[in-house]
C-alpha positions as CSV (number, residue, x, y, z in Angstrom):
1,M,151.4,62.3,201.2
2,Q,153.4,65.3,200.0
3,K,151.9,68.8,200.6
4,K,151.3,71.0,197.6
5,E,153.7,73.9,197.4
6,R,152.2,77.2,196.2
7,M,154.4,79.9,194.7
8,I,154.3,83.1,192.6
9,N,156.7,82.9,189.7
10,S,158.4,85.9,188.2
11,E,156.9,87.7,185.1
12,Q,159.7,86.2,183.0
13,E,159.0,82.7,184.2
14,V,155.3,83.0,183.5
15,E,156.1,84.4,180.0
16,S,158.5,81.5,179.4
17,F,155.8,79.0,180.5
18,L,153.2,80.6,178.1
19,R,155.8,80.6,175.2
20,Q,156.3,76.9,175.7
21,F,152.7,76.0,176.6
22,K,150.9,77.6,173.6
23,P,152.8,76.0,170.8
24,K,152.6,72.6,172.6
25,F,148.9,73.1,173.0
26,S,148.6,74.0,169.3
27,L,150.6,70.9,168.2
28,W,149.5,68.2,170.7
29,G,146.2,69.6,171.9
30,I,144.9,69.5,175.4
31,I,143.3,66.9,177.7
32,F,140.5,68.2,179.9
33,L,140.0,66.3,183.1
34,H,136.4,65.2,183.4
35,R,135.6,66.6,186.9
36,D,132.1,67.4,188.0
37,K,132.7,71.1,188.7
38,N,134.4,71.5,185.3
39,V,131.5,69.9,183.5
40,E,128.9,71.9,185.5
41,A,130.7,75.2,184.8
42,L,130.5,74.6,181.0
43,K,126.8,73.8,181.2
44,L,125.9,76.6,183.5
45,L,127.9,79.3,181.5
46,G,127.0,77.8,178.1
47,I,130.7,77.4,177.2
48,T,131.3,75.1,174.3
49,P,134.4,72.9,174.1
50,Q,135.7,75.1,171.3
51,A,135.1,78.3,173.3
52,R,136.9,76.7,176.3
53,E,139.9,76.1,174.1
54,E,139.8,79.7,172.8
55,I,139.7,81.0,176.4
56,I,142.8,79.0,177.2
57,K,144.6,80.2,174.0
58,E,143.9,83.8,175.1
59,I,145.5,83.4,178.6
60,D,148.3,86.0,179.1
61,I,150.6,87.1,181.9
62,N,148.0,89.4,183.4
63,D,145.8,86.4,184.0
64,Y,148.4,84.6,186.2
65,I,147.5,83.7,189.8
66,E,150.1,81.2,191.1
67,T,151.9,78.0,190.4
68,I,151.3,74.8,192.4
69,Q,153.9,72.1,192.7
70,D,152.6,68.7,193.4
71,A,154.9,65.7,192.8
72,C,152.0,63.3,193.4
73,S,149.9,64.4,190.5
74,F,150.6,66.7,187.6
75,G,153.9,68.3,188.8
76,E,153.9,72.0,188.1
77,M,150.4,73.3,187.7
78,W,149.9,76.9,186.6
79,V,146.7,78.8,187.8
80,F,145.1,81.6,185.8
81,G,141.9,83.5,186.0
82,K,139.8,84.7,183.1
83,D,136.7,86.9,182.9
84,Y,133.9,85.2,180.9
85,D,130.8,87.5,180.5
86,G,131.3,88.8,184.0
87,T,132.1,85.5,185.6
88,E,135.6,84.9,186.9
89,L,136.9,81.5,185.7
90,Y,139.6,79.5,187.6
91,I,141.9,77.7,185.1
92,K,144.6,75.3,186.2
93,I,146.9,73.9,183.4
94,S,150.0,71.8,183.1
95,M,152.5,71.2,180.3
96,G,151.9,67.4,180.6
97,S,154.7,65.0,179.8
98,S,157.1,65.3,176.9
99,S,155.7,64.6,173.4
100,N,152.1,64.5,174.8
101,S,149.1,66.7,175.2
102,T,148.9,69.6,177.6
103,I,146.5,69.2,180.5
104,C,143.7,71.3,181.9
105,I,143.0,70.1,185.4
106,S,140.5,72.8,186.4
107,F,138.2,75.0,184.3
108,H,135.3,76.3,186.4
109,T,133.8,79.3,188.1
110,A,136.2,80.7,190.8
111,E,135.2,79.6,194.2
112,F,136.9,82.5,195.9
113,P,138.2,85.9,194.8
114,L,141.3,85.5,192.7
115,K,144.5,87.5,193.4
116,Y,146.3,88.2,190.2
117,A,150.0,88.5,190.5
118,F,150.7,91.0,187.7
119,K,147.3,92.5,186.7
120,K,147.5,96.2,186.6
């Protein structure tokens, strides 16, 4: 089993990812993985599916945490944090494959303090 590689991308790389991700998300939509902690977070915080999509659309470079490379699953996964009514959310997204939906692997309450790469 291959180990997941964690890295911090440059500001330019994160901006480039977001410039590609957001139009693809708008065009092809996003698939949310049905994981227990993702479902529980939505219930606990009262986040609707539409609000969840809006939160992801509002992600910017200041929300960036790290990138995880995992050839065994979704390839390059980008991790961001977002504040939702005083609760820090952990969001892990991927571009998905060509001509297909983007993917949200994780969307739940942060389980540890997040370290933002570029937040001022």
